N, CA, C, O and CB atoms as a CASP TS submission, in Angstrom:
PFRMAT TS
TARGET T0000
AUTHOR 0000-0000-0000
METHOD Language model
MODEL 1
PARENT N/A
ATOM      1  N   MET     1     -17.095 -82.539  63.010  1.00  0.00           N
ATOM      2  CA  MET     1     -16.586 -83.901  64.268  1.00  0.00           C
ATOM      3  C   MET     1     -17.216 -84.655  64.714  1.00  0.00           C
ATOM      4  O   MET     1     -16.938 -85.684  65.330  1.00  0.00           O
ATOM      5  CB  MET     1     -16.154 -83.673  65.465  1.00  0.00           C
ATOM      6  N   ASP     2     -18.780 -83.890  64.249  1.00  0.00           N
ATOM      7  CA  ASP     2     -19.608 -84.481  64.895  1.00  0.00           C
ATOM      8  C   ASP     2     -20.817 -84.376  64.547  1.00  0.00           C
ATOM      9  O   ASP     2     -21.439 -83.439  65.048  1.00  0.00           O
ATOM     10  CB  ASP     2     -19.505 -84.249  65.917  1.00  0.00           C
ATOM     11  N   PRO     3     -21.537 -85.287  63.590  1.00  0.00           N
ATOM     12  CA  PRO     3     -21.103 -85.996  62.462  1.00  0.00           C
ATOM     13  C   PRO     3     -20.487 -85.840  60.856  1.00  0.00           C
ATOM     14  O   PRO     3     -21.361 -85.914  59.992  1.00  0.00           O
ATOM     15  CB  PRO     3     -21.956 -86.484  62.397  1.00  0.00           C
ATOM     16  N   ILE     4     -20.024 -85.772  60.695  1.00  0.00           N
ATOM     17  CA  ILE     4     -19.725 -85.674  59.338  1.00  0.00           C
ATOM     18  C   ILE     4     -20.543 -86.082  58.762  1.00  0.00           C
ATOM     19  O   ILE     4     -21.148 -87.152  58.702  1.00  0.00           O
ATOM     20  CB  ILE     4     -18.758 -86.146  58.904  1.00  0.00           C
ATOM     21  N   PRO     5     -20.602 -83.953  57.693  1.00  0.00           N
ATOM     22  CA  PRO     5     -21.500 -84.131  56.794  1.00  0.00           C
ATOM     23  C   PRO     5     -21.484 -84.995  54.959  1.00  0.00           C
ATOM     24  O   PRO     5     -20.578 -85.123  54.135  1.00  0.00           O
ATOM     25  CB  PRO     5     -21.756 -82.796  56.822  1.00  0.00           C
ATOM     26  N   VAL     6     -22.553 -85.305  54.957  1.00  0.00           N
ATOM     27  CA  VAL     6     -22.350 -85.373  54.011  1.00  0.00           C
ATOM     28  C   VAL     6     -23.465 -84.549  52.935  1.00  0.00           C
ATOM     29  O   VAL     6     -24.168 -83.620  53.332  1.00  0.00           O
ATOM     30  CB  VAL     6     -22.128 -86.599  54.003  1.00  0.00           C
ATOM     31  N   MET     7     -23.490 -85.115  51.386  1.00  0.00           N
ATOM     32  CA  MET     7     -24.004 -83.714  50.426  1.00  0.00           C
ATOM     33  C   MET     7     -25.392 -85.023  50.521  1.00  0.00           C
ATOM     34  O   MET     7     -26.378 -84.975  51.258  1.00  0.00           O
ATOM     35  CB  MET     7     -22.890 -83.017  48.304  1.00  0.00           C
ATOM     36  N   GLY     8     -25.133 -85.804  49.801  1.00  0.00           N
ATOM     37  CA  GLY     8     -26.704 -86.432  49.245  1.00  0.00           C
ATOM     38  C   GLY     8     -27.088 -87.282  49.933  1.00  0.00           C
ATOM     39  O   GLY     8     -26.495 -87.396  51.006  1.00  0.00           O
ATOM     40  N   GLY     9     -28.204 -88.226  49.646  1.00  0.00           N
ATOM     41  CA  GLY     9     -28.687 -89.495  49.589  1.00  0.00           C
ATOM     42  C   GLY     9     -29.622 -89.039  51.219  1.00  0.00           C
ATOM     43  O   GLY     9     -29.853 -87.917  51.669  1.00  0.00           O
ATOM     44  N   ASN    10     -29.858 -89.928  51.586  1.00  0.00           N
ATOM     45  CA  ASN    10     -29.670 -90.872  53.538  1.00  0.00           C
ATOM     46  C   ASN    10     -28.706 -89.699  54.029  1.00  0.00           C
ATOM     47  O   ASN    10     -27.542 -90.069  54.183  1.00  0.00           O
ATOM     48  CB  ASN    10     -28.481 -93.085  53.723  1.00  0.00           C
ATOM     49  N   LYS    11     -28.952 -88.412  54.293  1.00  0.00           N
ATOM     50  CA  LYS    11     -27.971 -88.112  55.092  1.00  0.00           C
ATOM     51  C   LYS    11     -27.834 -88.473  56.880  1.00  0.00           C
ATOM     52  O   LYS    11     -26.905 -89.009  57.484  1.00  0.00           O
ATOM     53  CB  LYS    11     -27.968 -86.787  54.809  1.00  0.00           C
ATOM     54  N   ALA    12     -29.044 -87.982  57.352  1.00  0.00           N
ATOM     55  CA  ALA    12     -28.514 -89.232  58.506  1.00  0.00           C
ATOM     56  C   ALA    12     -28.460 -90.305  59.052  1.00  0.00           C
ATOM     57  O   ALA    12     -28.153 -90.600  60.207  1.00  0.00           O
ATOM     58  CB  ALA    12     -28.567 -89.230  59.160  1.00  0.00           C
ATOM     59  N   GLY    13     -28.930 -91.236  57.740  1.00  0.00           N
ATOM     60  CA  GLY    13     -28.562 -92.209  58.597  1.00  0.00           C
ATOM     61  C   GLY    13     -26.917 -92.637  57.767  1.00  0.00           C
ATOM     62  O   GLY    13     -26.335 -93.641  58.175  1.00  0.00           O
ATOM     63  N   ASN    14     -26.214 -91.704  56.494  1.00  0.00           N
ATOM     64  CA  ASN    14     -24.662 -91.176  56.598  1.00  0.00           C
ATOM     65  C   ASN    14     -24.100 -90.269  56.850  1.00  0.00           C
ATOM     66  O   ASN    14     -23.300 -89.640  56.158  1.00  0.00           O
ATOM     67  CB  ASN    14     -24.105 -91.173  55.874  1.00  0.00           C
ATOM     68  N   SER    15     -24.566 -90.033  58.206  1.00  0.00           N
ATOM     69  CA  SER    15     -23.363 -89.139  58.936  1.00  0.00           C
ATOM     70  C   SER    15     -23.047 -90.001  60.271  1.00  0.00           C
ATOM     71  O   SER    15     -23.659 -90.608  61.150  1.00  0.00           O
ATOM     72  CB  SER    15     -23.914 -87.364  59.397  1.00  0.00           C
ATOM     73  N   ARG    16     -21.704 -89.682  59.886  1.00  0.00           N
ATOM     74  CA  ARG    16     -21.685 -90.379  61.762  1.00  0.00           C
ATOM     75  C   ARG    16     -20.030 -89.147  61.928  1.00  0.00           C
ATOM     76  O   ARG    16     -19.547 -88.329  61.145  1.00  0.00           O
ATOM     77  CB  ARG    16     -21.154 -93.250  62.051  1.00  0.00           C
ATOM     78  N   SER    17     -19.583 -89.656  63.499  1.00  0.00           N
ATOM     79  CA  SER    17     -18.965 -89.008  64.115  1.00  0.00           C
ATOM     80  C   SER    17     -17.507 -89.535  63.675  1.00  0.00           C
ATOM     81  O   SER    17     -17.245 -90.732  63.796  1.00  0.00           O
ATOM     82  CB  SER    17     -19.425 -89.037  65.443  1.00  0.00           C
ATOM     83  N   VAL    18     -16.301 -88.375  63.021  1.00  0.00           N
ATOM     84  CA  VAL    18     -15.268 -88.591  63.051  1.00  0.00           C
ATOM     85  C   VAL    18     -14.682 -89.917  63.883  1.00  0.00           C
ATOM     86  O   VAL    18     -13.723 -90.529  63.411  1.00  0.00           O
ATOM     87  CB  VAL    18     -14.917 -87.506  63.343  1.00  0.00           C
ATOM     88  N   ARG    19     -15.155 -90.239  64.850  1.00  0.00           N
ATOM     89  CA  ARG    19     -14.429 -91.039  65.935  1.00  0.00           C
ATOM     90  C   ARG    19     -14.849 -92.144  65.289  1.00  0.00           C
ATOM     91  O   ARG    19     -13.965 -92.842  64.793  1.00  0.00           O
ATOM     92  CB  ARG    19     -14.789 -90.903  67.565  1.00  0.00           C
ATOM     93  N   ASP    20     -16.456 -92.631  65.113  1.00  0.00           N
ATOM     94  CA  ASP    20     -16.869 -93.296  64.405  1.00  0.00           C
ATOM     95  C   ASP    20     -16.727 -94.147  63.040  1.00  0.00           C
ATOM     96  O   ASP    20     -17.347 -95.097  62.562  1.00  0.00           O
ATOM     97  CB  ASP    20     -17.358 -92.826  64.480  1.00  0.00           C
ATOM     98  N   ALA    21     -15.688 -93.412  62.661  1.00  0.00           N
ATOM     99  CA  ALA    21     -15.298 -93.033  61.046  1.00  0.00           C
ATOM    100  C   ALA    21     -14.579 -94.642  60.537  1.00  0.00           C
ATOM    101  O   ALA    21     -13.936 -94.916  61.550  1.00  0.00           O
ATOM    102  CB  ALA    21     -13.839 -91.387  60.929  1.00  0.00           C
ATOM    103  N   ASN    22     -14.405 -95.524  59.795  1.00  0.00           N
ATOM    104  CA  ASN    22     -13.836 -96.548  58.858  1.00  0.00           C
ATOM    105  C   ASN    22     -13.433 -95.825  57.909  1.00  0.00           C
ATOM    106  O   ASN    22     -13.997 -95.267  56.968  1.00  0.00           O
ATOM    107  CB  ASN    22     -14.693 -97.615  58.358  1.00  0.00           C
ATOM    108  N   PRO    23     -11.772 -95.939  58.473  1.00  0.00           N
ATOM    109  CA  PRO    23     -11.168 -94.684  56.989  1.00  0.00           C
ATOM    110  C   PRO    23     -11.379 -95.808  56.058  1.00  0.00           C
ATOM    111  O   PRO    23     -11.721 -95.136  55.085  1.00  0.00           O
ATOM    112  CB  PRO    23      -9.058 -93.874  56.891  1.00  0.00           C
ATOM    113  N   GLU    24     -11.424 -97.023  55.645  1.00  0.00           N
ATOM    114  CA  GLU    24     -11.534 -97.817  54.687  1.00  0.00           C
ATOM    115  C   GLU    24     -12.902 -97.539  54.175  1.00  0.00           C
ATOM    116  O   GLU    24     -13.307 -98.230  53.240  1.00  0.00           O
ATOM    117  CB  GLU    24     -11.248 -99.150  55.070  1.00  0.00           C
ATOM    118  N   ASP    25     -13.688 -96.580  54.691  1.00  0.00           N
ATOM    119  CA  ASP    25     -14.738 -96.902  54.077  1.00  0.00           C
ATOM    120  C   ASP    25     -15.169 -96.198  52.458  1.00  0.00           C
ATOM    121  O   ASP    25     -15.712 -96.613  51.434  1.00  0.00           O
ATOM    122  CB  ASP    25     -15.657 -96.628  55.116  1.00  0.00           C
ATOM    123  N   TYR    26     -14.635 -95.050  52.885  1.00  0.00           N
ATOM    124  CA  TYR    26     -14.426 -94.332  52.080  1.00  0.00           C
ATOM    125  C   TYR    26     -13.466 -93.929  50.991  1.00  0.00           C
ATOM    126  O   TYR    26     -12.305 -93.623  51.262  1.00  0.00           O
ATOM    127  CB  TYR    26     -14.561 -93.825  52.563  1.00  0.00           C
ATOM    128  N   ASP    27     -14.026 -93.925  49.534  1.00  0.00           N
ATOM    129  CA  ASP    27     -13.335 -93.587  48.097  1.00  0.00           C
ATOM    130  C   ASP    27     -12.703 -92.454  48.780  1.00  0.00           C
ATOM    131  O   ASP    27     -11.746 -92.532  49.551  1.00  0.00           O
ATOM    132  CB  ASP    27     -14.366 -93.203  46.579  1.00  0.00           C
ATOM    133  N   ALA    28     -13.656 -90.841  48.238  1.00  0.00           N
ATOM    134  CA  ALA    28     -12.909 -89.775  48.940  1.00  0.00           C
ATOM    135  C   ALA    28     -13.694 -88.773  50.173  1.00  0.00           C
ATOM    136  O   ALA    28     -14.895 -88.728  50.439  1.00  0.00           O
ATOM    137  CB  ALA    28     -12.417 -88.853  47.749  1.00  0.00           C
ATOM    138  N   LEU    29     -12.756 -88.144  50.688  1.00  0.00           N
ATOM    139  CA  LEU    29     -12.993 -87.210  51.850  1.00  0.00           C
ATOM    140  C   LEU    29     -12.133 -85.879  51.212  1.00  0.00           C
ATOM    141  O   LEU    29     -10.948 -85.788  50.893  1.00  0.00           O
ATOM    142  CB  LEU    29     -12.346 -87.894  53.506  1.00  0.00           C
ATOM    143  N   ILE    30     -13.469 -84.691  51.157  1.00  0.00           N
ATOM    144  CA  ILE    30     -13.602 -83.379  51.367  1.00  0.00           C
ATOM    145  C   ILE    30     -13.719 -82.817  52.362  1.00  0.00           C
ATOM    146  O   ILE    30     -14.754 -83.114  52.958  1.00  0.00           O
ATOM    147  CB  ILE    30     -14.306 -83.000  50.904  1.00  0.00           C
ATOM    148  N   VAL    31     -12.382 -81.278  53.386  1.00  0.00           N
ATOM    149  CA  VAL    31     -12.587 -81.403  53.586  1.00  0.00           C
ATOM    150  C   VAL    31     -13.404 -79.718  54.050  1.00  0.00           C
ATOM    151  O   VAL    31     -12.555 -78.830  53.958  1.00  0.00           O
ATOM    152  CB  VAL    31     -12.031 -82.346  53.709  1.00  0.00           C
ATOM    153  N   LEU    32     -14.444 -79.309  54.384  1.00  0.00           N
ATOM    154  CA  LEU    32     -15.197 -77.991  54.527  1.00  0.00           C
ATOM    155  C   LEU    32     -13.596 -77.030  55.230  1.00  0.00           C
ATOM    156  O   LEU    32     -12.713 -77.065  56.087  1.00  0.00           O
ATOM    157  CB  LEU    32     -16.951 -78.205  55.879  1.00  0.00           C
ATOM    158  N   GLY    33     -14.170 -76.225  54.022  1.00  0.00           N
ATOM    159  CA  GLY    33     -13.337 -74.058  54.268  1.00  0.00           C
ATOM    160  C   GLY    33     -13.511 -74.042  55.745  1.00  0.00           C
ATOM    161  O   GLY    33     -13.578 -74.973  56.548  1.00  0.00           O
ATOM    162  N   ASP    34     -13.571 -72.660  55.915  1.00  0.00           N
ATOM    163  CA  ASP    34     -14.006 -71.614  57.342  1.00  0.00           C
ATOM    164  C   ASP    34     -13.418 -72.195  58.213  1.00  0.00           C
ATOM    165  O   ASP    34     -12.389 -72.864  58.118  1.00  0.00           O
ATOM    166  CB  ASP    34     -15.584 -71.415  57.893  1.00  0.00           C
ATOM    167  N   HIS    35     -14.241 -71.895  59.391  1.00  0.00           N
ATOM    168  CA  HIS    35     -13.526 -72.254  60.803  1.00  0.00           C
ATOM    169  C   HIS    35     -13.300 -73.644  60.890  1.00  0.00           C
ATOM    170  O   HIS    35     -12.373 -74.173  61.503  1.00  0.00           O
ATOM    171  CB  HIS    35     -14.367 -71.856  62.091  1.00  0.00           C
ATOM    172  N   SER    36     -13.993 -74.087  60.391  1.00  0.00           N
ATOM    173  CA  SER    36     -13.611 -75.530  60.488  1.00  0.00           C
ATOM    174  C   SER    36     -12.320 -76.167  60.319  1.00  0.00           C
ATOM    175  O   SER    36     -11.868 -77.144  60.917  1.00  0.00           O
ATOM    176  CB  SER    36     -14.270 -76.115  59.690  1.00  0.00           C
ATOM    177  N   GLY    37     -11.888 -75.577  59.561  1.00  0.00           N
ATOM    178  CA  GLY    37     -10.795 -75.810  58.736  1.00  0.00           C
ATOM    179  C   GLY    37      -9.678 -75.923  59.784  1.00  0.00           C
ATOM    180  O   GLY    37      -8.549 -76.411  59.829  1.00  0.00           O
ATOM    181  N   ASP    38     -10.755 -75.044  60.861  1.00  0.00           N
ATOM    182  CA  ASP    38      -9.077 -74.265  61.866  1.00  0.00           C
ATOM    183  C   ASP    38      -9.335 -75.066  62.432  1.00  0.00           C
ATOM    184  O   ASP    38      -8.254 -75.565  62.742  1.00  0.00           O
ATOM    185  CB  ASP    38      -8.710 -72.684  62.797  1.00  0.00           C
ATOM    186  N   ILE    39     -10.528 -75.956  63.093  1.00  0.00           N
ATOM    187  CA  ILE    39     -10.935 -76.667  64.230  1.00  0.00           C
ATOM    188  C   ILE    39     -10.859 -78.190  63.893  1.00  0.00           C
ATOM    189  O   ILE    39     -11.245 -78.901  64.821  1.00  0.00           O
ATOM    190  CB  ILE    39     -12.356 -76.217  64.666  1.00  0.00           C
ATOM    191  N   MET    40     -10.558 -78.671  63.075  1.00  0.00           N
ATOM    192  CA  MET    40     -10.271 -79.663  62.351  1.00  0.00           C
ATOM    193  C   MET    40      -8.746 -80.278  62.229  1.00  0.00           C
ATOM    194  O   MET    40      -8.386 -81.454  62.174  1.00  0.00           O
ATOM    195  CB  MET    40     -10.743 -79.272  61.228  1.00  0.00           C
ATOM    196  N   GLY    41      -7.990 -79.070  62.205  1.00  0.00           N
ATOM    197  CA  GLY    41      -6.615 -78.637  61.362  1.00  0.00           C
ATOM    198  C   GLY    41      -5.586 -79.334  63.629  1.00  0.00           C
ATOM    199  O   GLY    41      -4.407 -79.645  63.792  1.00  0.00           O
ATOM    200  N   THR    42      -6.664 -79.292  64.698  1.00  0.00           N
ATOM    201  CA  THR    42      -6.064 -79.475  66.045  1.00  0.00           C
ATOM    202  C   THR    42      -6.611 -80.940  66.664  1.00  0.00           C
ATOM    203  O   THR    42      -6.378 -81.538  67.715  1.00  0.00           O
ATOM    204  CB  THR    42      -6.513 -78.142  67.046  1.00  0.00           C
ATOM    205  N   GLU    43      -7.373 -81.194  65.602  1.00  0.00           N
ATOM    206  CA  GLU    43      -7.822 -82.576  66.719  1.00  0.00           C
ATOM    207  C   GLU    43      -7.657 -83.867  65.442  1.00  0.00           C
ATOM    208  O   GLU    43      -8.025 -83.910  64.268  1.00  0.00           O
ATOM    209  CB  GLU    43     -10.036 -82.436  67.573  1.00  0.00           C
ATOM    210  N   LYS    44      -6.532 -85.352  66.802  1.00  0.00           N
ATOM    211  CA  LYS    44      -6.083 -85.872  66.843  1.00  0.00           C
ATOM    212  C   LYS    44      -6.718 -86.644  65.673  1.00  0.00           C
ATOM    213  O   LYS    44      -5.944 -86.944  64.764  1.00  0.00           O
ATOM    214  CB  LYS    44      -5.858 -86.041  67.892  1.00  0.00           C
ATOM    215  N   GLU    45      -7.786 -86.949  65.575  1.00  0.00           N
ATOM    216  CA  GLU    45      -8.283 -88.053  65.105  1.00  0.00           C
ATOM    217  C   GLU    45      -8.732 -87.876  63.586  1.00  0.00           C
ATOM    218  O   GLU    45      -8.828 -88.888  62.892  1.00  0.00           O
ATOM    219  CB  GLU    45      -9.348 -88.460  66.000  1.00  0.00           C
ATOM    220  N   VAL    46      -9.023 -86.565  63.022  1.00  0.00           N
ATOM    221  CA  VAL    46      -8.665 -86.168  62.099  1.00  0.00           C
ATOM    222  C   VAL    46      -7.812 -86.281  61.561  1.00  0.00           C
ATOM    223  O   VAL    46      -7.643 -86.888  60.504  1.00  0.00           O
ATOM    224  CB  VAL    46      -8.738 -85.535  62.085  1.00  0.00           C
ATOM    225  N   LYS    47      -7.072 -85.692  62.208  1.00  0.00           N
ATOM    226  CA  LYS    47      -5.258 -86.427  61.198  1.00  0.00           C
ATOM    227  C   LYS    47      -5.523 -88.042  61.131  1.00  0.00           C
ATOM    228  O   LYS    47      -5.843 -88.713  60.149  1.00  0.00           O
ATOM    229  CB  LYS    47      -3.163 -86.197  62.480  1.00  0.00           C
ATOM    230  N   GLU    48      -5.401 -88.258  61.832  1.00  0.00           N
ATOM    231  CA  GLU    48      -5.786 -90.451  61.475  1.00  0.00           C
ATOM    232  C   GLU    48      -6.718 -91.007  61.099  1.00  0.00           C
ATOM    233  O   GLU    48      -6.866 -92.229  61.091  1.00  0.00           O
ATOM    234  CB  GLU    48      -5.865 -91.507  62.541  1.00  0.00           C
ATOM    235  N   LEU    49      -7.903 -89.746  60.533  1.00  0.00           N
ATOM    236  CA  LEU    49      -8.832 -90.162  59.640  1.00  0.00           C
ATOM    237  C   LEU    49      -8.364 -89.964  58.528  1.00  0.00           C
ATOM    238  O   LEU    49      -7.994 -91.029  58.034  1.00  0.00           O
ATOM    239  CB  LEU    49      -9.984 -89.660  59.728  1.00  0.00           C
ATOM    240  N   LEU    50      -8.142 -88.822  57.670  1.00  0.00           N
ATOM    241  CA  LEU    50      -7.299 -88.636  56.819  1.00  0.00           C
ATOM    242  C   LEU    50      -5.867 -89.468  56.303  1.00  0.00           C
ATOM    243  O   LEU    50      -5.782 -90.042  55.217  1.00  0.00           O
ATOM    244  CB  LEU    50      -7.126 -87.623  57.178  1.00  0.00           C
ATOM    245  N   THR    51      -5.094 -89.418  57.026  1.00  0.00           N
ATOM    246  CA  THR    51      -3.873 -90.092  57.007  1.00  0.00           C
ATOM    247  C   THR    51      -4.119 -91.373  56.268  1.00  0.00           C
ATOM    248  O   THR    51      -3.560 -91.577  55.190  1.00  0.00           O
ATOM    249  CB  THR    51      -3.322 -90.310  58.404  1.00  0.00           C
ATOM    250  N   LYS    52      -5.381 -92.716  57.103  1.00  0.00           N
ATOM    251  CA  LYS    52      -5.387 -93.343  57.203  1.00  0.00           C
ATOM    252  C   LYS    52      -6.510 -94.202  55.671  1.00  0.00           C
ATOM    253  O   LYS    52      -6.683 -95.273  55.091  1.00  0.00           O
ATOM    254  CB  LYS    52      -5.392 -93.164  58.495  1.00  0.00           C
ATOM    255  N   ALA    53      -6.924 -92.923  55.692  1.00  0.00           N
ATOM    256  CA  ALA    53      -8.051 -93.151  54.742  1.00  0.00           C
ATOM    257  C   ALA    53      -7.363 -92.854  53.087  1.00  0.00           C
ATOM    258  O   ALA    53      -7.839 -93.296  52.042  1.00  0.00           O
ATOM    259  CB  ALA    53      -9.447 -91.975  55.200  1.00  0.00           C
ATOM    260  N   TYR    54      -6.508 -92.253  53.181  1.00  0.00           N
ATOM    261  CA  TYR    54      -6.010 -91.938  51.562  1.00  0.00           C
ATOM    262  C   TYR    54      -4.441 -93.289  51.684  1.00  0.00           C
ATOM    263  O   TYR    54      -3.622 -93.457  50.780  1.00  0.00           O
ATOM    264  CB  TYR    54      -5.323 -89.514  51.257  1.00  0.00           C
ATOM    265  N   ALA    55      -4.445 -93.957  52.891  1.00  0.00           N
ATOM    266  CA  ALA    55      -3.434 -94.675  52.559  1.00  0.00           C
ATOM    267  C   ALA    55      -3.893 -95.659  52.435  1.00  0.00           C
ATOM    268  O   ALA    55      -3.062 -96.502  52.096  1.00  0.00           O
ATOM    269  CB  ALA    55      -2.474 -94.714  53.210  1.00  0.00           C
ATOM    270  N   HIS    56      -5.425 -96.230  52.601  1.00  0.00           N
ATOM    271  CA  HIS    56      -6.234 -96.908  51.664  1.00  0.00           C
ATOM    272  C   HIS    56      -6.641 -96.621  50.390  1.00  0.00           C
ATOM    273  O   HIS    56      -7.346 -97.285  49.630  1.00  0.00           O
ATOM    274  CB  HIS    56      -7.135 -97.069  52.118  1.00  0.00           C
ATOM    275  N   GLY    57      -5.944 -95.207  50.193  1.00  0.00           N
ATOM    276  CA  GLY    57      -6.366 -95.130  48.946  1.00  0.00           C
ATOM    277  C   GLY    57      -7.408 -93.778  48.246  1.00  0.00           C
ATOM    278  O   GLY    57      -7.778 -93.491  47.108  1.00  0.00           O
ATOM    279  N   ALA    58      -7.611 -93.187  49.622  1.00  0.00           N
ATOM    280  CA  ALA    58      -8.981 -92.462  49.604  1.00  0.00           C
ATOM    281  C   ALA    58      -8.451 -91.024  48.202  1.00  0.00           C
ATOM    282  O   ALA    58      -7.243 -90.890  48.008  1.00  0.00           O
ATOM    283  CB  ALA    58      -9.469 -91.702  51.723  1.00  0.00           C
ATOM    284  N   VAL    59      -9.102 -90.432  47.672  1.00  0.00           N
ATOM    285  CA  VAL    59      -9.020 -89.567  47.418  1.00  0.00           C
ATOM    286  C   VAL    59      -8.861 -87.895  48.217  1.00  0.00           C
ATOM    287  O   VAL    59      -9.981 -87.539  48.583  1.00  0.00           O
ATOM    288  CB  VAL    59      -9.711 -89.918  46.842  1.00  0.00           C
ATOM    289  N   ILE    60      -8.089 -87.142  48.458  1.00  0.00           N
ATOM    290  CA  ILE    60      -8.163 -86.316  50.356  1.00  0.00           C
ATOM    291  C   ILE    60      -7.959 -84.820  49.534  1.00  0.00           C
ATOM    292  O   ILE    60      -6.998 -84.457  48.856  1.00  0.00           O
ATOM    293  CB  ILE    60      -6.267 -86.845  52.041  1.00  0.00           C
ATOM    294  N   GLY    61      -9.355 -84.024  49.884  1.00  0.00           N
ATOM    295  CA  GLY    61      -9.004 -82.632  49.246  1.00  0.00           C
ATOM    296  C   GLY    61      -9.986 -81.253  49.993  1.00  0.00           C
ATOM    297  O   GLY    61     -11.094 -81.692  50.299  1.00  0.00           O
ATOM    298  N   GLY    62      -9.857 -79.947  50.294  1.00  0.00           N
ATOM    299  CA  GLY    62      -9.931 -79.789  50.672  1.00  0.00           C
ATOM    300  C   GLY    62     -10.741 -77.680  50.092  1.00  0.00           C
ATOM    301  O   GLY    62     -10.633 -76.844  49.195  1.00  0.00           O
ATOM    302  N   ILE    63     -11.334 -77.873  51.180  1.00  0.00           N
ATOM    303  CA  ILE    63     -12.137 -76.732  50.517  1.00  0.00           C
ATOM    304  C   ILE    63     -12.059 -75.065  50.779  1.00  0.00           C
ATOM    305  O   ILE    63     -13.065 -74.416  51.067  1.00  0.00           O
ATOM    306  CB  ILE    63     -13.454 -77.078  50.830  1.00  0.00           C
ATOM    307  N   GLY    64     -10.842 -74.526  50.649  1.00  0.00           N
ATOM    308  CA  GLY    64     -10.119 -72.990  51.306  1.00  0.00           C
ATOM    309  C   GLY    64      -9.703 -73.407  52.332  1.00  0.00           C
ATOM    310  O   GLY    64      -9.272 -74.557  52.243  1.00  0.00           O
ATOM    311  N   GLY    65      -9.621 -72.781  53.680  1.00  0.00           N
ATOM    312  CA  GLY    65      -9.226 -73.314  55.685  1.00  0.00           C
ATOM    313  C   GLY    65      -9.510 -74.641  55.774  1.00  0.00           C
ATOM    314  O   GLY    65      -9.435 -75.050  56.933  1.00  0.00           O
ATOM    315  N   GLY    66      -9.919 -75.757  54.673  1.00  0.00           N
ATOM    316  CA  GLY    66      -9.634 -77.388  54.681  1.00  0.00           C
ATOM    317  C   GLY    66      -9.189 -77.638  54.390  1.00  0.00           C
ATOM    318  O   GLY    66      -9.068 -78.812  54.039  1.00  0.00           O
ATOM    319  N   ILE    67      -8.389 -76.628  54.225  1.00  0.00           N
ATOM    320  CA  ILE    67      -6.998 -77.552  53.557  1.00  0.00           C
ATOM    321  C   ILE    67      -5.443 -77.215  54.956  1.00  0.00           C
ATOM    322  O   ILE    67      -4.255 -77.206  54.633  1.00  0.00           O
ATOM    323  CB  ILE    67      -6.427 -76.520  51.310  1.00  0.00           C
ATOM    324  N   ILE    68      -5.695 -77.104  55.654  1.00  0.00           N
ATOM    325  CA  ILE    68      -5.509 -76.766  57.773  1.00  0.00           C
ATOM    326  C   ILE    68      -5.431 -78.186  57.778  1.00  0.00           C
ATOM    327  O   ILE    68      -4.257 -78.554  57.739  1.00  0.00           O
ATOM    328  CB  ILE    68      -7.198 -75.903  59.144  1.00  0.00           C
ATOM    329  N   PRO    69      -6.520 -79.418  57.823  1.00  0.00           N
ATOM    330  CA  PRO    69      -6.291 -80.444  58.737  1.00  0.00           C
ATOM    331  C   PRO    69      -5.039 -81.667  57.367  1.00  0.00           C
ATOM    332  O   PRO    69      -4.175 -82.429  57.802  1.00  0.00           O
ATOM    333  CB  PRO    69      -8.308 -81.215  59.412  1.00  0.00           C
ATOM    334  N   LEU    70      -5.237 -81.546  56.367  1.00  0.00           N
ATOM    335  CA  LEU    70      -4.393 -81.674  55.341  1.00  0.00           C
ATOM    336  C   LEU    70      -2.852 -81.649  55.213  1.00  0.00           C
ATOM    337  O   LEU    70      -1.977 -82.414  54.807  1.00  0.00           O
ATOM    338  CB  LEU    70      -4.770 -80.902  54.702  1.00  0.00           C
ATOM    339  N   ILE    71      -2.959 -79.964  55.944  1.00  0.00           N
ATOM    340  CA  ILE    71      -1.014 -80.064  55.837  1.00  0.00           C
ATOM    341  C   ILE    71      -0.238 -80.684  57.149  1.00  0.00           C
ATOM    342  O   ILE    71       0.954 -80.956  57.291  1.00  0.00           O
ATOM    343  CB  ILE    71      -0.214 -78.250  55.724  1.00  0.00           C
ATOM    344  N   SER    72      -1.274 -80.800  57.998  1.00  0.00           N
ATOM    345  CA  SER    72      -1.029 -80.811  59.007  1.00  0.00           C
ATOM    346  C   SER    72      -1.189 -82.387  59.577  1.00  0.00           C
ATOM    347  O   SER    72      -0.958 -82.824  60.704  1.00  0.00           O
ATOM    348  CB  SER    72      -1.728 -79.789  59.498  1.00  0.00           C
ATOM    349  N   SER    73      -1.466 -82.782  58.882  1.00  0.00           N
ATOM    350  CA  SER    73      -1.925 -84.013  58.410  1.00  0.00           C
ATOM    351  C   SER    73      -0.551 -85.205  57.542  1.00  0.00           C
ATOM    352  O   SER    73      -0.879 -86.307  57.100  1.00  0.00           O
ATOM    353  CB  SER    73      -3.224 -83.458  57.305  1.00  0.00           C
TER
END
């Protein structure tokens, strides 16, 4: 949840907390799996980010346990 991990570029400059993330800034969001999916599935801020980003046209996906927040959203 803090910060959101990113795959490339200036990682420190692109990372931010879920609480500070603007859903309109994302074309796609991938929720990573393993235990992080279990934790993020319980967080209101994560569900709101996913729901609002999807409503603004973002493609949303999950890897392994990362689908848990998607199901709960």
